[in-house]
C-alpha positions as CSV (number, residue, x, y, z in Angstrom):
1,M,75.8,120.5,116.8
2,V,78.7,122.2,118.4
3,Q,81.0,119.2,117.7
4,A,79.9,119.1,114.1
5,N,80.7,122.8,113.7
6,Q,84.1,122.3,115.3
7,E,84.8,119.3,113.0
8,R,84.0,121.4,109.9
9,M,86.2,124.2,111.2
10,G,89.1,121.7,111.7
11,L,89.1,122.3,115.5
12,I,88.8,118.7,116.4
13,M,91.6,116.5,115.2
14,R,91.2,112.8,114.7
15,T,94.0,110.5,115.3
16,V,94.8,107.9,112.6
17,Q,94.9,104.4,113.9
18,T,97.1,102.4,111.6
19,R,98.6,99.0,112.3
20,F,101.9,98.2,110.6
21,D,103.4,94.8,110.1
22,V,106.8,95.7,111.4
23,R,108.2,92.2,110.9
24,A,107.3,92.3,107.2
25,I,108.8,95.8,107.0
26,E,111.9,94.7,108.7
27,S,112.4,91.9,106.2
28,S,111.8,94.2,103.2
29,W,114.0,96.9,104.7
30,A,116.9,94.4,105.1
31,T,116.6,93.4,101.5
32,L,116.4,97.0,100.3
33,N,119.2,98.1,102.6
34,S,121.5,95.4,101.3
35,M,121.1,96.9,97.8
36,V,120.8,100.6,98.6
37,H,122.1,102.3,101.7
38,L,119.1,104.6,102.1
39,R,120.2,107.1,104.7
40,P,120.8,110.8,105.0
41,I,123.8,111.7,102.8
42,L,126.9,112.6,104.9
43,D,129.7,112.8,102.4
44,E,130.5,113.1,98.7
45,L,130.7,109.3,98.2
46,G,127.2,108.9,99.7
47,Y,126.1,111.8,97.4
48,D,127.5,110.2,94.3
49,Q,125.9,106.9,95.2
50,M,122.5,108.5,95.8
51,I,122.7,110.4,92.6
52,S,123.3,107.1,90.7
53,F,120.4,105.5,92.5
54,M,118.2,108.5,91.7
55,N,119.1,108.4,88.1
56,A,118.4,104.6,87.9
57,L,115.0,105.3,89.5
58,L,114.3,108.1,87.0
59,D,115.1,105.8,84.1
60,V,112.4,103.4,85.3
61,V,109.8,105.8,86.9
62,G,110.2,108.8,84.5
63,D,107.4,111.3,85.3
64,N,104.8,108.7,86.1
65,E,103.5,109.7,89.5
66,D,101.5,106.5,89.7
67,H,104.5,104.2,89.3
68,A,105.1,101.9,92.3
69,L,108.5,103.4,92.9
70,S,107.5,107.1,92.6
71,G,107.4,107.5,96.4
72,L,110.9,106.1,96.7
73,L,112.1,108.5,94.0
74,D,110.6,111.4,95.9
75,L,112.3,110.3,99.1
76,V,115.7,109.9,97.3
77,G,115.2,113.3,95.6
78,D,114.6,114.9,99.0
79,L,117.8,113.4,100.4
80,V,119.8,114.7,97.5
81,S,118.2,118.1,97.6
82,K,118.8,118.4,101.4
83,Y,122.5,117.5,100.9
84,E,122.9,120.0,98.1
85,R,121.3,122.8,100.1
86,E,123.7,122.1,103.0
87,Q,126.9,121.6,101.0
88,F,126.7,123.7,97.9
89,V,126.5,127.5,98.3
90,F,125.4,129.2,95.1
91,A,126.1,132.8,94.4
92,D,123.0,135.0,93.7
93,G,121.7,134.5,90.2
94,E,123.1,131.0,89.7
C-alpha cells in the first residue's frame, strides 16, 4: 500500500531498460554522417550548412509532426537555435 501511494505520487522512479543495437546505429550513423555533418555548430560555415539542411528537411517534412524525419528536423532546429542564441545578440524589441 505504501509503495503504491509512493508510485502514484511519483516518489519511486523506475529505470528504463532499453537495449540498443549499437552496431546497426554505427552503420546508419556513418551513412548519415557522410551526407550531413550533424554536430554542434561552431562557425558561420557550419551554420550556413545546417540552415541549408534544415530548409531541405522543412521542404520534405513541413509541419507534419508524424513524418519519419520530424525528430531529425527538431534536432537540427535545436542546433541552429542554440548557435543563434550564442552568436547573435539582438537589441531589445527586435
